[in-house]
N, C-alpha and C positions, 0 to 999 in steps of 0.2 A: 313028962321029964317037962320040966318050966323052963321056957326060954328068957333068960335074962339079957335086958340091952344096957348100953354105956350111958352114962349122962353126955359126953360126947358127941354120941354116934345121933343123938338126936336131933333133926332135920325144922321137927317145927319151933323149936326157939328161935332159931335165929331168921327166922321169915321177917316178921316183921321191918327187923333191921333194914333188910335188904330191898323192900320194898320204899321205903323212908332215903335209903342211901341213894336210889333210881331218881327220885322226885327230885330228891337235893339236885343230883349232876343233869338233870333234862332241864329245871328252871336255869342253872348255872348257863347251860349252851342257849339256850332261848335268851336269856338278858345281853350275851354275849355279841349272839347275830343283832338284835335291834340295836347294841351304843353302835356295832359295826358300819350299819345299812345309813345312819343316822349321819355318822363323821363325812361318808364317802360326799351325800348329799351338801354336806357342809361346806365341803370343799370344792365342788364344781359350783356352787352357786359363788364360792369367794372367787375363784376363776373368773365367772363371768362377769362381775362386781369390776375388775380389774385391766381386765379388755374394754369395759365400756371406759373406766377412766381414763384410758391411756387413749384410745380413740379422741374424743374430748379434748386431750389434751394436744395431741398433734393438731386438731381441726386449732387450736388456738393458738399455735403456733406460727401455721400458715398464712393465717389471718395477719399477725402481726407481719410477717414479710411482703406483702405488696408492698409495693410501691405509692408513696402518696398520690394525687389526681395532680393534671399539669395545670400551670396557670391558665386564667381566659384570657382567650383573644382581647385584645386594644378593641376599646369602645369605639365607634363611627366618631363619635364630639370629642376625642383627640387629636385623628386626623385631618379632620375639620380645622383644626385650632391653625394646623402650619400651610395649609395654603394660604395662600397672597391674594389677594383681591386685585384685579386690573380695571383700571377707568375704562371706559368707554372709546376715548378720543385717544387714549395710545397705542400707538402702529407697534404689533407684531409681527416678528418675525413667520415669513410662511416656507414653512418646513415641512417638505414631502414625504411622508411618512408612508410603510409599507405595512397595513396592520395585518393580522392573521387570516383575515379573510382575503385575499389578494391571492391571487392566481400565482403559484411561486415558479412557476415553470415559465409565466410570460415574463417575471422580473428576469430571471437569471439570463432569458435569452436578450431581453434589451443592454443587460449591461456589461453581456460576456465581450470577450474581443478576441479575436483570433490570431494567435502566435503567428507574426510572420516570419521566423525563422528559416522556413524551407522556403517559402519565395526569394527571402537572399540567401540562401542557398545555392537556388537553382539559378536567380540571376549571374550571379559571380562564378558557377560552371558554366556557362553561357559564353561568361567574359574571355574564363580561361587559355591562354593559347600555351597550345599544346606545339611542344618540339618532333614527336614519333607517335604515331599513330597507328591503329591496323590498318586501315587504307588511306596512303599519302597521296596528297594533291597530287594532280596530275592537268599540266596544260592539252587544251584540245588536239587531240591526234598523237601523242604522247610525246615522249623526249625529243624525237628527230623532229615533230613540228617545231619545236619550241626554239633548236637551233636554229632554223631557217627562218623562223618567222627575228627570230635576233640578227640573224647576218643580213635580212631585209632590209630591216629597219635602223640601222648603225647606220651616222655620218659621220665619216671621222672627221671632228675640227680642223679646221686651217692651221691652227695654230702649233698643235700639237704634230702633224706634216711637217710641216715649216720645223720644228724642231728634233724631228724624227725621234719623238716618244711614240712609243708603245709598251707592250706587255696586257695584264689583266687586270682586269674588276670585278670583285667579290662584293655582290649585291644582295642583302635580304630583304623578304617581302613576310606582309600577312594575309594567308587567303582566305576570307572569312568562311562564314556559313554559308554566303548564297554565290564564294566563288570569285568574290571581287578580290581586287589586288589595293589594301593601304599599308602607310606605316613603310612604304620602301627609303630602304638608305646603305648607303656604300658602309661596308664593313673592314674594306680593305683595297686605299685606293692607289694612285700612279701619280696622275695630276688633275689639279680641279675642272679642269676642259673636258677629261674622259673621263671622269668621275661623272660631272653633269649629263653628259650623254649618256651615260649607262642609267643612270637614273632615269631619264624621259623615258628611253624603250622601256621601260620598265613600267613603270606609272603607264603607256598606253597598249599594254599585252591586254588581250578580253579576256572574259570572265572563266575560269579554271575551275574545272570537277572538283569540288570541295573534300578532305579529309573526315572520312568517318571513325567515330569509336564508340565501339559499342552497337553500333548501326546507326549513330544517330551524328548527322553535320557538326562539327569541331572547326574553330579557328588555330590555323596550322601554321607555323611559321617556316619558311622555304628559302635555301638560300640556293642564288643561281651566279655560276662564272663568268664575267664577258669579253673575252679576247680581241685587242686592239693590234694591230699587223701591218706592217706597212708594206707595200709591195716594191721590192728592188729587183 
């Protein structure tokens, strides 16, 4: 029996065409690959060049922002022109000036004047007269000894006896810090003769025990009444 083949089923006739088409496709793929690599390199080179140009532009801009240099200092010749020349026979006032090399501590010690406010306050407080203090002044021996001294020292004026004048004379005085009696005066009098006798007795009193304030002796004003009575 004879085998019959169809012309459409013949595979040998399309073999050459298939090889040709494969070569064409391969060349096309190879060409596209070369073109793609060349384009990436070109782009990278262009970006590098752009970066370099940008850096150069930044450097140039910074150089333009720098301030101009300061003007040169005045020369010595200009200062010399302002100086005035003084002749040798002209007298110049001698001013004692402290240089920077002088001892500043010594200069301050020489020119420093301590304030006298505290001294004045102490003097005023020492001269202040108190009316009431923590420890009042006291006659030697106490109040009874004071009354006894006044009674023994009083000499009744004759004029007051003849006129029958009697009563109480109030005297005040200041007991100093040393106990001495000063500034005696009549606060309330009766008769000039009796007032005079009362002041005489006050000024003959011995020193008192001085008054004290905060443990320190001070001046205190004290008042003493002296009674003048006639015997009937």
